[in-house]
C-alpha positions as CSV (number, residue, x, y, z in Angstrom):
1,X,-5.2,26.5,1.1
2,X,-2.0,26.5,3.1
3,X,0.6,23.6,2.7
4,X,0.0,22.2,6.1
5,X,-3.8,21.6,5.4
6,X,-2.9,20.4,2.0
7,X,-0.7,17.6,3.6
8,X,-3.1,16.7,6.1
9,X,-6.1,16.2,3.6
10,X,-3.4,14.2,1.3
11,X,-2.7,11.9,4.0
12,X,-6.3,11.4,5.0
13,X,-6.9,10.3,1.4
14,X,-4.1,7.9,1.4
15,X,-5.2,6.4,4.8
16,X,-8.5,6.0,3.2
17,X,-7.1,4.2,0.1
18,X,-4.9,2.2,2.2
19,X,-8.2,1.2,4.3
20,X,-10.1,0.6,1.1
21,X,-7.4,-1.9,-0.4
22,X,-7.5,-3.6,2.9
23,X,-11.1,-4.1,3.1
24,X,-11.3,-5.2,-0.8
25,X,-9.0,-8.3,-0.7
26,X,-10.8,-9.6,-3.6
27,X,-9.1,-7.1,-5.6
28,X,-5.5,-8.6,-6.6
29,X,-2.6,-6.4,-7.2
30,X,-2.2,-8.1,-10.7
31,X,-5.9,-6.2,-11.3
32,X,-4.5,-3.1,-9.9
33,X,-1.7,-3.0,-12.1
34,X,-3.8,-3.8,-15.2
35,X,-6.2,-1.0,-14.4
36,X,-4.1,1.7,-12.7
37,X,-0.5,1.0,-13.2
38,X,0.1,0.5,-9.7
39,X,-0.7,-1.7,-6.7
40,X,-0.2,-2.7,-3.0
41,X,3.5,-3.5,-3.6
42,X,3.8,-0.2,-5.2
43,X,2.5,1.8,-2.4
44,X,4.6,0.0,0.0
45,X,7.8,1.0,-2.1
46,X,6.5,4.5,-2.2
47,X,6.0,4.3,1.5
48,X,9.4,3.2,2.2
49,X,11.0,6.0,-0.4
50,X,9.3,8.6,1.7
51,X,10.4,7.2,5.1
52,X,14.1,6.9,3.8
53,X,13.9,10.7,2.4
54,X,13.3,11.7,6.1
55,X,15.9,9.8,7.3
56,X,14.3,6.8,8.6
57,X,15.2,3.1,8.3
58,X,12.5,1.0,7.0
59,X,12.8,-2.1,5.0
60,X,10.4,-3.3,2.2
61,X,8.6,-5.9,4.4
62,X,8.0,-3.2,7.1
63,X,6.5,-0.9,4.7
64,X,4.3,-3.8,2.9
65,X,3.1,-4.6,6.8
66,X,2.0,-0.9,6.8
67,X,0.1,-1.3,3.7
68,X,-1.2,-4.6,3.7
69,X,-2.1,-4.5,7.4
70,X,-0.3,-7.6,8.2
71,X,2.7,-9.5,7.3
72,X,2.8,-10.0,3.6
73,X,3.1,-13.7,3.6
74,X,0.0,-13.8,5.6
75,X,-2.1,-11.8,3.2
76,X,-0.8,-13.5,0.3
77,X,-1.7,-17.0,2.1
78,X,-5.1,-15.7,2.8
79,X,-6.1,-13.5,0.0
80,X,-3.7,-14.1,-3.1
81,X,-5.7,-16.0,-5.6
82,X,-3.7,-18.6,-7.6
83,X,-3.4,-17.3,-11.2
84,X,-1.9,-20.5,-12.6
85,X,-5.7,-21.7,-13.8
């Protein structure tokens, strides 16, 4: 497999992962961290780092909005469960 095709497949898999996480808002970040060792916030940080490696300016909140599909504050208000029970 050539590098371009591999990159395209990796990008498609990443887009599907992000889409899956957007659809499954019942899955909390703490659950992801406990089970997989990463969460939506980690993906946001990795996305931002990749952008910066390519000379693109992007802050953490911009990256979060790309991963969450909305501003983080909105996602948090709609979907984050209170863990103080």
